[in-house]
C-alpha positions in Angstrom: -2.7 -72.1 -92.7 -5.0 -70.9 -95.5 -4.9 -67.3 -94.2 -1.1 -67.5 -94.0 -0.8 -68.8 -97.5 -2.9 -66.0 -98.9 -0.9 -63.4 -96.9 2.4 -64.9 -98.2 1.2 -65.0 -101.7 0.0 -61.3 -101.5 3.4 -60.2 -100.1 5.2 -62.1 -102.8 3.1 -60.5 -105.5 3.5 -57.0 -104.0 7.2 -57.5 -103.8 7.5 -58.7 -107.3 5.5 -55.8 -108.6 7.6 -53.3 -106.7 10.8 -54.8 -108.1 9.4 -54.5 -111.6 8.2 -51.0 -111.2 11.5 -50.0 -109.6 13.4 -51.5 -112.5 11.2 -49.5 -114.9 12.0 -46.3 -113.1 9.0 -46.3 -110.8 6.5 -45.3 -113.4 5.5 -46.5 -116.8 3.2 -44.6 -119.2 2.9 -47.1 -122.0 3.5 -50.7 -123.1 5.0 -50.8 -126.6 5.9 -53.6 -129.0 3.6 -56.2 -127.4 4.6 -59.6 -128.6 1.8 -61.7 -130.0 1.6 -65.3 -130.9 1.0 -66.9 -134.3 0.2 -64.7 -137.3 -1.8 -62.0 -135.4 0.2 -59.1 -136.8 -0.1 -60.5 -140.3 -3.9 -60.9 -140.0 -4.3 -57.4 -138.4 -2.4 -55.8 -141.3 -5.3 -56.7 -143.6 -8.0 -55.2 -141.4 -7.6 -51.6 -142.6 -7.9 -52.5 -146.3 -11.5 -51.5 -146.7 -12.7 -55.0 -146.6 -16.5 -55.6 -146.5 -18.0 -56.0 -143.0 -19.9 -59.3 -143.3 -19.1 -61.1 -140.1 -21.6 -60.9 -137.2 -20.2 -60.5 -133.7 -22.0 -63.0 -131.4 -22.0 -60.6 -128.5 -23.7 -57.5 -130.0 -24.5 -58.3 -133.6 -22.1 -55.6 -135.0 -20.5 -56.4 -138.4 -16.8 -56.8 -138.8 -14.4 -57.9 -141.6 -13.2 -61.5 -142.0 -9.7 -60.8 -140.7 -11.2 -59.5 -137.5 -13.3 -62.6 -137.1 -10.2 -64.7 -137.7 -8.7 -63.0 -134.6 -11.7 -63.3 -132.2 -12.4 -66.9 -133.2 -9.1 -67.9 -131.5 -10.2 -66.3 -128.3 -12.9 -66.1 -125.7 -14.6 -63.0 -124.2 -12.8 -61.0 -121.6 -14.8 -59.3 -118.8 -12.9 -56.4 -117.1 -14.0 -54.5 -114.0 -13.3 -50.8 -114.7 -13.8 -48.0 -112.2 -15.7 -44.8 -112.8 -14.5 -42.6 -110.0 -14.5 -39.0 -111.0 -10.8 -38.7 -110.3 -10.0 -41.6 -112.6 -11.8 -40.4 -115.7 -11.5 -40.6 -118.6 -11.1 -44.4 -118.9 -8.9 -46.1 -121.4 -10.2 -48.7 -123.9 -13.9 -48.8 -122.9 -15.0 -47.5 -126.3 -13.8 -50.9 -127.8 -16.1 -52.9 -125.5 -18.9 -54.9 -127.2 -21.2 -54.7 -124.1 -20.9 -52.6 -120.9 -22.8 -53.0 -117.6 -22.8 -50.2 -115.1 -23.8 -50.4 -111.4 -22.9 -48.8 -108.1 -19.9 -50.3 -106.4 -20.4 -48.5 -103.1 -21.3 -45.0 -101.9 -23.1 -44.1 -105.1 -19.9 -44.4 -107.1 -20.5 -46.5 -110.2 -18.2 -49.1 -111.8 -18.3 -50.9 -115.2 -18.1 -54.5 -116.3 -16.8 -54.2 -119.9 -17.0 -57.2 -122.2 -14.4 -57.3 -124.9 -14.3 -59.8 -127.8 -15.0 -58.5 -131.4 -14.2 -54.8 -130.8 -10.8 -55.7 -129.5 -9.8 -57.8 -132.5 -8.2 -55.1 -134.6 -5.7 -53.8 -132.0 -4.1 -54.4 -128.6 -6.6 -52.6 -126.4 -5.2 -51.0 -123.3 -7.8 -50.8 -120.5 -7.7 -48.6 -117.4 -8.3 -48.2 -114.6 -9.0 -51.8 -113.5 -10.5 -52.1 -110.1 -11.9 -54.7 -107.7 -14.6 -57.3 -108.3 -18.2 -57.4 -107.0 -20.4 -60.5 -106.8 -23.0 -59.1 -109.2 -20.3 -58.4 -111.8 -19.3 -62.0 -111.6 -22.9 -63.1 -112.1 -23.0 -60.9 -115.3 -19.6 -62.1 -116.6 -20.6 -65.8 -116.1 -23.2 -65.5 -118.9 -20.4 -65.1 -121.5 -19.8 -68.8 -122.1 -17.7 -71.4 -120.2 -14.9 -69.8 -118.2 -14.7 -66.2 -119.6 -11.5 -64.4 -118.8 -12.3 -62.2 -115.8 -9.9 -59.4 -115.0 -9.8 -57.3 -111.8 -7.7 -56.0 -108.9 -8.7 -58.0 -105.9 -12.3 -57.8 -104.6 -14.6 -58.0 -101.7 -13.5 -60.8 -99.4 -13.1 -62.0 -95.8 -10.1 -64.3 -96.1 -8.7 -62.7 -92.9 -11.8 -63.7 -91.0 -12.6 -60.2 -89.7 -16.3 -60.3 -90.7 -16.0 -56.9 -92.2 -17.5 -58.1 -95.5 -20.9 -59.8 -95.5 -21.0 -63.4 -96.7 -23.2 -62.6 -99.7 -20.8 -59.8 -100.8 -17.6 -61.9 -100.9 -16.6 -61.8 -104.5 -13.3 -63.6 -104.2 -14.9 -66.5 -102.3 -17.5 -66.8 -105.1 -14.7 -67.0 -107.7 -13.2 -69.8 -105.7 -16.5 -71.6 -105.6 -16.9 -71.3 -109.3 -13.5 -72.8 -109.8 -12.2 -69.7 -111.6 -9.4 -69.1 -109.1 -7.7 -72.5 -109.3 -4.0 -72.1 -109.9 -3.7 -70.5 -113.4 -7.5 -70.4 -113.9 -9.6 -68.0 -116.0 -9.6 -65.4 -113.2 -6.9 -62.8 -113.7 -6.4 -61.0 -110.4 -3.4 -58.7 -109.9 -3.5 -59.3 -106.1 -2.8 -63.0 -106.4 -1.8 -64.4 -109.8 -1.3 -61.8 -112.5 1.2 -59.1 -113.0 3.3 -57.4 -115.7 3.0 -57.5 -118.7 -0.7 -58.3 -118.4 -1.2 -55.6 -115.7 1.0 -52.6 -114.7 0.6 -49.4 -112.8 0.5 -46.3 -115.1 0.9 -43.2 -113.0 1.3 -41.0 -116.1 -1.9 -42.0 -118.0 -3.7 -38.8 -117.2 -2.3 -35.2 -117.2 -2.6 -34.9 -113.5 -1.5 -37.0 -110.5 -4.0 -39.6 -109.2 -4.1 -42.0 -106.2 -2.4 -45.4 -106.7 -5.8 -47.2 -106.8 -6.7 -45.3 -110.0 -3.6 -46.4 -111.9 -3.9 -50.1 -112.8 -3.8 -50.7 -116.6 -4.0 -53.9 -118.6 -3.2 -55.2 -122.1 -5.8 -57.4 -123.6 -3.4 -58.9 -126.1 -1.1 -59.9 -123.2 -4.1 -61.3 -121.3 -5.0 -63.4 -124.3 -1.5 -64.7 -124.5 -1.5 -65.7 -120.8 -5.0 -67.2 -121.2 -3.7 -69.4 -124.1 -0.9 -70.6 -121.9 -3.3 -71.5 -119.1 -5.5 -73.5 -121.5 -8.2 -70.8 -122.1 -8.0 -70.0 -125.8 -11.2 -70.4 -127.8 -11.1 -74.0 -126.6 -10.0 -75.2 -123.3 -7.4 -78.0 -122.6 -10.1 -80.6 -123.2 -11.1 -79.1 -126.6 -14.4 -77.7 -125.3 -15.3 -74.4 -127.0 -16.1 -71.4 -124.7 -19.5 -70.9 -126.5 -20.8 -74.5 -126.2 -23.7 -73.3 -124.0 -23.6 -69.6 -124.9 -27.0 -68.3 -126.0 -26.6 -64.8 -127.6 -29.2 -62.1 -127.8 -31.1 -61.5 -131.0 -30.0 -58.7 -133.4 -31.5 -56.6 -136.1 -30.5 -53.8 -138.4 -31.2 -50.3 -137.4 -34.5 -48.8 -138.5 -35.3 -45.4 -139.9 -34.4 -43.0 -137.2 -37.2 -41.7 -135.0 -36.8 -38.7 -132.7 -39.6 -39.4 -130.3 -37.0 -39.8 -127.5 -34.1 -37.4 -127.9 -32.5 -37.8 -124.5 -32.4 -40.3 -121.6 -31.2 -39.2 -118.2 -31.1 -40.6 -114.7 -29.2 -40.7 -111.4 -27.9 -43.7 -109.6 -28.0 -41.9 -106.2 -29.5 -38.4 -106.1 -26.7 -37.1 -103.9 -24.0 -38.0 -106.4 -24.6 -35.8 -109.4 -21.0 -36.5 -110.7 -22.3 -40.0 -111.6 -25.5 -38.9 -113.3 -25.9 -40.2 -116.8 -27.4 -38.7 -119.9 -27.6 -40.5 -123.3 -28.4 -38.1 -126.2 -29.8 -39.6 -129.4 -27.9 -38.8 -132.6 -30.4 -39.5 -135.4 -27.8 -39.0 -138.2 -25.9 -42.1 -137.0 -28.8 -43.8 -135.1 -26.8 -44.0 -131.9 -26.7 -42.6 -128.3 -23.9 -40.4 -127.0 -22.9 -40.7 -123.4 -22.5 -37.9 -120.9 -21.3 -38.5 -117.3 -21.7 -35.9 -114.6 -22.8 -33.4 -117.2 -19.8 -33.7 -119.5 -19.0 -35.7 -122.6 -17.8 -39.2 -121.6 -14.7 -40.0 -123.7 -12.2 -42.7 -124.1 -8.7 -41.4 -123.1 -7.0 -43.5 -125.7 -8.7 -42.2 -128.8 -10.6 -39.1 -127.5 -13.9 -40.6 -128.9 -17.1 -39.9 -127.1 -18.6 -43.2 -125.8 -21.6 -44.3 -127.8 -24.1 -47.1 -127.9 -26.7 -48.4 -130.4 -28.8 -49.7 -127.5 -29.2 -48.5 -123.9 -31.1 -51.0 -121.7 -32.0 -50.1 -118.1 -33.0 -52.8 -115.6 -34.6 -52.0 -112.2 -33.5 -54.3 -109.5 -33.4 -54.7 -105.7 -30.7 -52.6 -104.1 -29.1 -53.2 -100.7 -26.6 -50.6 -99.6 -24.0 -50.7 -96.8 -24.6 -54.4 -96.1 -21.4 -54.6 -94.0 -18.7 -52.5 -92.3 -17.0 -52.0 -95.7 -20.2 -50.4 -97.0 -20.6 -52.8 -99.9 -23.7 -52.7 -102.0 -25.7 -55.6 -103.5 -27.9 -55.7 -106.6 -30.1 -58.6 -107.6 -29.0 -59.6 -111.1 -30.4 -63.1 -111.1 -34.2 -62.8 -111.2 -36.6 -60.6 -113.1 -38.2 -57.2 -113.0 -39.1 -54.2 -115.1 -36.9 -52.6 -117.7 -36.6 -49.9 -120.4 -34.8 -50.3 -123.7 -33.8 -47.4 -125.9 -33.0 -47.9 -129.6 -33.7 -46.2 -132.9 -34.7 -43.1 -131.0 -37.6 -44.8 -129.3 -38.4 -46.1 -125.8 -39.6 -49.7 -125.2 -41.3 -50.5 -121.9 -40.0 -54.0 -121.1 -39.2 -56.7 -118.6 -35.9 -58.4 -117.8 -35.1 -61.9 -116.7 -31.9 -63.7 -115.9 -32.8 -67.2 -114.9 -29.3 -68.4 -113.7 -25.8 -67.2 -113.3 -24.8 -68.6 -116.6 -27.7 -67.2 -118.6 -27.9 -63.8 -120.4 -30.4 -61.1 -119.3 -33.4 -61.5 -121.7 -35.4 -58.4 -122.4 -39.1 -58.8 -123.5 -41.7 -56.3 -124.7 -45.2 -55.9 -123.2 -46.4 -58.8 -125.4 -43.7 -61.1 -124.0 -41.6 -61.1 -127.2 -37.9 -61.0 -126.9 -36.5 -57.7 -127.9 -33.8 -57.7 -130.6 -30.9 -55.4 -130.2 -29.7 -53.0 -133.0 -26.3 -54.2 -134.2 -23.6 -52.4 -132.3 -22.5 -51.5 -128.7 -24.9 -52.3 -125.9 -25.0 -50.6 -122.5 -26.9 -52.1 -119.6 -27.6 -49.7 -116.7 -28.5 -51.3 -113.4 -30.7 -49.0 -111.3 -32.5 -49.5 -108.0 -36.3 -50.1 -108.1 -38.0 -46.7 -107.8 -35.2 -44.7 -109.5 -36.6 -42.2 -112.0 -35.6 -42.2 -115.7 -36.4 -39.1 -117.7 -37.0 -39.4 -121.4 
């Protein structure tokens, strides 16, 4: 009966989506005139007035204006699974993320978990291409307070009982266990409970045809509207704030730029050079510029090269092809060695994540927690033994 229910729900969702896309002419390249609740438009109209940036983002320490804070304080963080397949680049919206995690999904192909909160306050960020969930991305998202909004397109599962997905890799079952997938929960999944105008297929986003799996796009404003209707604004239906148990990282202002480490590079899998990463230090702006597969990694929506104030690398246990679907697993609850790059310098460090709900804490050789430079933070998840050149 359970299997039949899921199959029925899937067919209904697929049919509804097909009807919508047919009505729109089969393809849609943009979503304009997004309706927003309250006085969001009025607040945003003040953001570009050269106001002082005095308000600290609790996720990455970056400073924003008071109108931007007025927007994010009515919301909770959104965690979006975004793919990095070479055919799907460049991504949309990722430059607006406050924190980004990168790990292999399968076969050496990496995927991102992008956390949006403060950086998405000034505009309706369009994110693409959204892809399926993995258990380690859920573990990372769970650190962002009580019931963060989690956006994805399906995920590893074994609802059909085929045994093709290993038990420890079943992401959708984990979401059920956490209570995120209850009817109208904080889990936004296009396969089962979310569709237009939160998600839609954009076949014309890039200047060349791509496979359907590379076309899912999402509106963060519309996701926040839906989250509010479901009882997941800044506070839930019971008046409990999302950050009641949230413990942020520590932050500090950037120091005088050093150039002892001008470049950081590494492979996830040595036989997949198109997913190799290089971060080049820009001393003038005290930030790192990202290159993916040897070329500048840009955001399709604004053509800006992706940058970070901090690049943290954790080394963790990797298990590849754990089932017939060739899923990978990465230990993200535990501890191990790490590297942190900031201010043009390298810090040999350790990492520790004591529970699913806790943040990854980075410590230096003396055991002191490392403070992040205010601004975007990227966390790269590598297998133990992978070489990092710097």
